N, C-alpha and C positions, 0 to 999 in steps of 0.2 A: 310294636306291631307284632302280631302273632305270626308264627311260621306259616300257618295256613293262608293268612292274608298275603304274606310275602310271595308264596307260591302262586297264588291266584293272580297277583299283580304281574308276576313274571310271565305267566301264560298269556295274559292280555297283551303285554308289551311285545311278546313274541308272535303276535298275530291271531291268537285264539280269542277273538272279541266276545264270543259267547260265554267265556269264563267270567266276564264282568257281571253277569246275572247273579253269580254266587255272592259277590260283594253287595249288590243291591239287596238281595234277600237277607243277608246278614245285618245290614245297617239301615234298612228302610224305616224301621220303627224309630230308631235313634234320630234320624234326620227329620222325619215327620213330626216327632214330638217337639223338637226344638223349633221347627218352623211354626207349628201351631201355637206354641207358647209365645212366640214373637208376634206373629201376624193376627192371631186370634180369629181366624176364619178358615174353616176346613178346606174350602175350595182353593183359597190362596196358598194354604200350607201344602196342599197337594201339588200345586204348580211350582212352588219353591222347591219341594222335594225333587220333582222331575228335573227342574233346572240344575239343582245341585248335582244329581247323578250325571247329567249331560256334561256339565263342566268338569266333574271329576274324571269322567271317561276321556274327555278331550285333553285334559292336563295330567293324566296319570303318569306320563314320563317325567313330569316335574316333581312328583312325590319322591322325596329322597329317603324316606324311612327314618328320619331323625326323631320323629314323634310317632305316636300311635296313628294308625289309619283313621280311627274314629275322631281323633283330634283334628286331623286334616279335613275330614268331612264336616265337623262342627264349624270350622273356619269358613269353609265354602258356604255352608247354610247360613251362617250368621251374616256374612257379607251379601248374600242374595236377599235376605230379609231387609237389610239396610238399604239396598238398592230399591226394593219395592217401596219402602217408606219414603224415599226421596221422590219416587215417581208419583206416589199418592199421598204426598205430605198432608194435605188438608184432611183427608179421611182418617189418618192415623194419629192425629194430634192427641196428646195425652194432656188432660187437664192439669194445670199447675198445682203442685201441692205446697208451693211456697206460701200460699195464702191461708194455710191451715191455722185455725185458732189454737192457741196453746191452752191445754187443760192440765189440771193437776191430778195425776194418778200416782198413788204412792209407789206402785211398781207394776210394770207390765206383767210380771210373774203372777201378781194377784189376779189379774184379769184372766190370764191363761189357765191358771190352776182352778179357777171356778167353773171352767167349761169341760165338757167331755172331750176326749181325744178327737173324735170325729168332728165335733163342732169347731175345735181349735184348727184342725186342718182346713176346714171350709173358710173359717175366719181369716186365716193367714193367706189363703189363696185369694180371697176377695181384697185383702189389704195390699197384697203384692201387686194386684191388678192396677192399683192407684199410683204405683211408682212409675217414674219415667221409664220408657222402654229399655234404655241402656242399663240403668241400675237394676231393674227387674231381671234382666238377662244375666247380668254378672252374679247377682245373688242366686239365681237358679243354677248357674254353672257351679258355683262354689258349694252351695248347701245341698241341692237336690241331686246334681250329677257328680258331686264330690271331685270336681276337677281341681288340680293343684293350681297355685298361682301361675306357675310356668306355663301350664296348659291354657289357662285363661288368657295369658299374655299372647300366646301363639295364636289363639283363635281371634281375639279382638285386635291385636296388633297395638295395644296400648303399652306404655312402659310399666315396669313393676310399681314404681311410685304412684303412677296414675291409677292403676288397678287398686292399690291399697287405699288411696283417697276415695275412689268411687265406692269401694266396699264399705268403708267407714260411713260415708255420706248416705249410702243406701240403707244401712242399718239404722242410722239416726232417723231418716225419713220414715222408714217402716215403723219404728217405735212411735213416732209422732202420729202416724195414721192409726195405729192400734189405740193409742190414747184418745185421739179425737173421736174415733168411732165407738169405743166401748165405755168411756167414762159416763156419758149421759145415760146409757143403758144400765150401768151399775147404780148410778144415783137414783134412777127411777125404781130399780128393783130393791135396793137396800135403804133408800132414803138418804138425805144429805147427812154428811158427817158432822 
């Protein structure tokens, strides 16, 4: 936690509730980005963000400073999103990728190297969208937000072993999605091997 965050939190806890607006300003993009990644709907993400800051304000005295304030906000946001999924389970169902056909691609690197950087980014984004929500979120935390395993454990409240298994599974499923999606395209472009 930064000294600035610590000072603001102390002000809020001492009764200066207006100081909380500084934390909202500092972290609103972080919270909204995670919410949007998870719920995939701008309006819902805005509502999750608002709920997150309300909960953070109400529970600020419970924040011990053992972790970064941003990690604590990630945790609240993450659990708010999960609560929304439970309420709207039918709407947020992710299609199962267990039924993906197995294709032979010599290497996912061959697929990725054949595309421009911008195309790769879009392709990975689209492939990530096919992962189950939990795995997609863990990969996003680990690779895009560069959270440590310890921080991911704190946010998700899974054990270290569970996070490692989920990361491993998510990587394998993502590779399967990349292979399934792009081998037919390569065969059409380059002809059968």
